[in-house]
Each structure stands twice: as structure tokens, then as C-alpha cells.
N, C-alpha and C positions, 0 to 999 in steps of 0.2 A: 616455425615462427619463433623469434626471440621474445622473451618477456619484456614488456614495455608499458609502464604506467601511462605514458603519453598516448599510446595507441588505445588503451582502455578508455581514457577520458575522451578521446576523439570519437570512439565508438558510441559512448554514452550520449555525446552531443550530436550524433548522427552526421558526423563529418566525413566518415569513411565511404568509399565507393563500395558497391555490392561485393566485389571480389575480396578485398581486404577485410570487409566486415564479416563475411562468411568464414574466412580463415581464422579470424580472431575468435569467433563463436566456437569453432572447433577446438582452438587452443584453450579456451576457458573450460571446456569440458574435460580436458586432460591435464591441466596444470592447476594444482591446488593453490599455489601461491598467488597466481593471477586471479583465480576465482575468488579468493579471499580479498584481494585488492579491489576487484570489481564490486564485491559486496560492500566494502567500506565506502567506496566512492558513491555507491547508490544510496547508502544510508545518509551520507553527508548531504547529498542532493535532496533527498526526501525531507531531511530536517529543515532545509531552507524553504522548501515548498510548503511545508506544514505549518510555518509561522502564521498565526491567525491574523486575519484582516477584518476590520470592523468598519461598518458604515453607520453613521448617525441617522436616526429617524428623520424624515423630511421636515416634520414640524419643529423638532428640536433644532435642526440646522438653520431653518428660517429665523427662529427666535434669536439664536446666537448672532447671526449675520445682521439682523435688524438692530440689535443692541450695539454691535460694533460700529455700524454706520452712524447711529446717533452719537456715539462717543467721539467718532472722528469729526462729526459736524460741530461738536462743541469745543474742539481744540482751537487754539489760537491760530489765526490765518498765517503768520510768518512761518509756521512749521508745517504748512499744508503740503509742501512738496515732498516731505520725507515721511510724514505721519502715516499716509495710507500704506506704505510698504511695511512699516513697523506693525501697523494694526493687522495687516494680512498675515504676518508671521504669528502674531498673538492669536489670531482667529484659528489658524491651523492647529496650534497647540491646544487651544481650548476645545475645539471640536474633537480632536483625537482623544483628549482626556475624558470628556463627557461620553464620547461614543464607546470607549473601552468600558467605562463604568456601567453604561446602559446595557451593553451586551453580556458582560460577565455574569450579572446577577440573575436576570430573568431566564436565560437560555443555557441549560447544561450542555457542555461540549464533550465530544469524545476525547479521550486522552491522546496526547501527541504520540505516545508509544503505540497505541492501537492503530492510529493512522499510518505510522511509519511501517509497522508490520504489514498492513494491508497493501501499501504501495509495493513493498518487496514481494509479497505473495503474487500480486498481479503481474509484476515484471517477470518473476520466475515461471509463471504459467505460460506467458507469451513466449519466453525464451525456449521452453520445452517444446512448443509447437513448431517454431521456426528452425530449430536445430535438429540434431540427430540423437538427443538424449531424452527421449520420452520414457523409455522403458529399459530397465536393467534385467528384470525378470518378467518376460511376457507370459502371462498365464491367467486363465479364468478360474483357476482352482485356488481358493483361499488357503488351503493347506499346503500349497506349493509356495505361494507368495509370502506368507507369514514367516515360515522357517528360514527363508532366504535372508532375512535381516539379522538373524542370529549372529552375534560376534561383530556386526557392523555398526550397531547402535547400543547405547546404554539403556535401552528400554525395548519392550516388545510391542509393536504397533497392533492395534485392533483392526484386523482385516475382515471385511464382510463382503458378501456377494448378494446383489439384488437383481439378478437376471430376470427372475419371475416378475419383478415390479418395473422392469424396463430400464434398469441401471446396471448393466453387466460389468463385472470386474474384468479389467483388461490386463492388469499387471501392476508392477511397482518399480520404484527406483530409489536410490540414495541421493538425497539432495543436500545442499548447504544453504542455510538461511539464518540471518541474524546471528552470525558468528557461531553457529553450531550445526552439526549434521542432523537432518530430520528425515522422516519417512515420507515419501510421496507415493500415494496410492492412486492408481489411474482407473477411472470408470468411463463408461460410454453412455450416451443418451442419443439414440438415433445416430446421426453423423457427427455429433459433438463429443468433445472430450471434457471430463471433469477431473481436475487434479485435487486430491485431498492431502493436505500437508498436516502432519501430526507429530507432536512431541510432548513431553511432560508439561502439565499446565503451569502457566505463569500467573500467580495471584494478582498481579498488577493490571492484567487485562480484563476488560469487561466480560460478563458472562455470555452475552450474545450481541452481535453487531452485524450490520449489513453495509456493503460498499458497492458502488458502481463507477466504472470509468471506461470511456471509449468503447462501449458495447459489451464490456465484461462485468460480471457480477461476482461478488465474493460474500460469503457468510461465515461468521466465526462463532463457535460455541465451545464450551468445556463440558467434559463428561468423564466420570470415573478417573479423576486426577490427570486427565489428558486434555490438551487443547487441540482443536480441529479447525482447519480453514479449508473450505471447499470453494473452488473458483472455476468458472466456465462462462461461455457465451450464451448458455441457455437462459430462459426467462427466470426472473427472481422467484416466481411461484414454483417452478419446477425445482430450482435449487433448494428452496425451503422444503419441498416434498422429500428431496433426497436427504436433507439434514434430519428430518423427522424419522425417516427410515433408519438412519444410522444411530439415532439415540435410543431406539427400542432395544 
């Protein structure tokens, strides 16, 4: 398959048939340039989706609309045919401004950066399950998996095994996330897969956060100057249990 940004964009928009889609997924695993392009497109798409949307409280919205109706009623009759449209535009502007002000102050929001990373993490997890690149080093031995990353990363990942606690180590792989190579450590939980993405900690991200989307759950934490993202389709309580084991 030849490199094609158009094909990558069509794949991201789910416009490809199953055959071409599978071929492109295999191509992304073996072509660094296309993998980087895919990551860029995904980041752009996530930025658009992460733009905040605010809804005015019902009582505030009713008060603004009542005030606007009274103002329209007091306008001169000759202008009645055009004033309602003008007042509707003003109403939309006022409601947006007040709603933004109302939502920004009382409710702290996650950073856009954190949301963006979470979306990329979830996408990478799903792609690893539907493709053929779940493991580069299949092993339940942490002393086999950890040395495998030597020379491939500018850091040494913290590899642990929790077989006795019900989270056996399956192996690891090299992944590419947010424009940098990262370590992906793979664990099991009954018939489920847990991907743990790790790289040197970014101080702009929150200390701990939780995300859910389409049946998948992700949890982020930082420990010993490293950042960790664990993602799976197991219950949030089990994922939190795994995270607590990893922090010990």
C-alpha cells in the first residue's frame, strides 16, 4: 500500500470498506511517516471535539428570554417585522456569554491537554486490539520485558507483574503517542486486556484523572517522575485496584 493522507483521513472517518481498512491498519504499523500523520490527524480531530460546550441553567435561560420578550413588546410597532429576528440574535449572544461565565467559575474543568491525551490513549488501546501489534515482546517475565526496551526509549519503564493478584503481565511493545515513542505494557484480567502506557511525567497534566468512553475506562496517575495511563474494558473499580497495585 502506498502512503496516502487521503486514505488515512477516510479511515479515521470510517469511510473505508473492511478490506482497505485492514490493509491501512497494517500499513500504519510498519510505516512511521504514516503513523505520525495518523497521530497528527487524530490530535486535530480531538482538539475540535474537546472544545467546551456550555448550557445555561434553566432558570437563568427563562429570565433572559422573559426580559427579551418584554423588550420586544415595548419596541415601536413599525419595526415589529424585523425586531424579533434581531432580538433572537441578541438573545443567543447574551445566553452564550452568561452561560460561559456561569460555567467557568463554579465548576473546575479538566485541562484540554488531559482530555486530548485520554482520547489518544483510548484510540491506541482499541487499535492494538483490532490490529496485529499488541505485543513486541510476549513474556510474563518482567526481567525479560524491561530489558527489551533498552536502546529503544530514552527512559527505562517500570515493569511489574501482578500474577498473584489476578493481573498477570503478558508482555510489552513500543508505541507512538502524542508525537513521542512510549512504552506500552500489556496485562491481563481474566479474558480482558489492560494497556499501560508510560513515559516521563508531564507537569502540565493532572495528578490523577478518570475517563470513560464507549465501554472503555482509562485512569491516569503520576509516580516517581513517570506518567501512567491504564486503559481497558474492565470495570472502573478493577482498574483502580490495578492502579493501586502499580503505585506500591
